[in-house]
C-alpha positions as CSV (number, residue, x, y, z in Angstrom):
1,M,-101.1,-66.0,-59.8
2,E,-103.7,-64.2,-61.9
3,L,-102.3,-62.1,-64.8
4,T,-103.8,-58.7,-64.5
5,S,-104.6,-56.4,-67.4
6,N,-102.0,-53.8,-66.2
7,R,-99.2,-56.4,-66.1
8,R,-100.2,-57.7,-69.5
9,S,-100.2,-54.3,-71.1
10,T,-96.9,-53.4,-69.5
11,A,-95.4,-56.6,-70.9
12,G,-96.7,-55.7,-74.3
13,L,-95.2,-52.2,-74.1
14,L,-91.9,-53.8,-72.9
15,A,-92.0,-56.0,-76.0
16,L,-92.4,-53.0,-78.3
17,C,-89.6,-51.1,-76.6
18,C,-87.3,-54.1,-76.8
19,G,-88.0,-54.5,-80.5
20,L,-87.2,-50.9,-81.2
21,L,-84.1,-51.0,-78.9
22,S,-82.8,-54.2,-80.5
23,T,-82.9,-52.5,-83.9
24,M,-81.0,-49.5,-82.7
25,V,-78.4,-51.6,-80.9
26,A,-77.9,-53.9,-83.9
27,V,-77.5,-51.0,-86.3
28,E,-75.2,-48.9,-84.1
29,V,-73.0,-51.6,-82.6
30,V,-72.9,-54.2,-85.4
31,G,-73.2,-51.8,-88.3
32,G,-71.4,-48.9,-86.7
33,Y,-68.7,-49.9,-84.3
34,L,-67.9,-53.3,-85.8
35,S,-68.3,-52.0,-89.4
36,L,-70.2,-55.1,-90.5
37,E,-73.0,-54.9,-93.0
38,G,-75.6,-57.1,-94.4
39,M,-76.6,-60.3,-92.7
40,P,-74.6,-59.9,-89.5
41,V,-76.8,-56.8,-88.7
42,V,-80.0,-58.8,-89.4
43,Y,-78.7,-61.7,-87.2
44,G,-77.9,-59.3,-84.4
45,L,-81.4,-57.7,-84.8
46,L,-83.1,-61.1,-84.7
47,G,-81.0,-62.3,-81.7
48,L,-81.7,-59.2,-79.7
49,S,-85.4,-59.4,-80.6
50,A,-85.5,-62.9,-79.2
51,V,-83.9,-61.7,-76.0
52,G,-86.6,-58.9,-75.8
53,T,-89.3,-61.5,-76.3
54,L,-87.9,-63.6,-73.4
55,A,-87.7,-60.5,-71.2
56,S,-91.4,-59.7,-71.9
57,K,-92.3,-63.3,-71.2
58,W,-90.4,-63.3,-68.0
59,F,-92.0,-60.0,-66.9
60,S,-95.5,-61.2,-67.6
61,R,-95.0,-64.4,-65.7
62,T,-97.5,-66.4,-67.6
63,A,-97.3,-70.1,-68.7
64,S,-99.3,-69.6,-71.9
65,W,-97.5,-70.1,-75.2
66,K,-100.1,-67.8,-76.8
67,S,-98.7,-64.8,-74.9
68,V,-95.1,-65.8,-76.0
69,L,-96.3,-65.7,-79.6
70,L,-98.0,-62.3,-79.0
71,Y,-94.9,-60.8,-77.4
72,G,-92.7,-62.3,-80.1
73,A,-94.9,-60.8,-82.8
74,L,-94.8,-57.4,-81.1
75,T,-91.0,-57.5,-80.6
76,F,-90.1,-58.8,-84.1
77,G,-92.7,-56.7,-85.8
78,S,-91.6,-53.4,-84.3
79,S,-88.0,-54.4,-84.9
80,I,-88.5,-55.1,-88.6
81,L,-90.6,-52.0,-89.1
82,L,-88.0,-49.8,-87.6
83,F,-85.3,-51.5,-89.6
84,L,-87.2,-51.0,-92.8
85,Y,-87.8,-47.3,-91.9
86,L,-84.1,-46.8,-91.3
87,F,-83.2,-48.6,-94.5
88,S,-85.6,-46.3,-96.4
89,L,-83.7,-43.3,-95.2
90,T,-80.6,-44.4,-97.0
91,D,-80.1,-44.1,-100.7
92,A,-79.6,-47.8,-101.2
């Protein structure tokens, strides 16, 4: 099956959205409802970002490891950037 440009760009957009969503879920669920702070929030963020990377890889249906690295960079990058932005809003 040939990977089309449309499917590739949709998988990249999915990777970005999963990265942003993983940060929001980690902060709200782990930091809010479970009242944990520090490294458990970061571990939740990294774990959910890994799930988002796998979802993007599954959606793209490609066998290339280069695409997995690209989707991983998009997912983890957007997740870390949003986390740093949310952290900068606090007075810590």
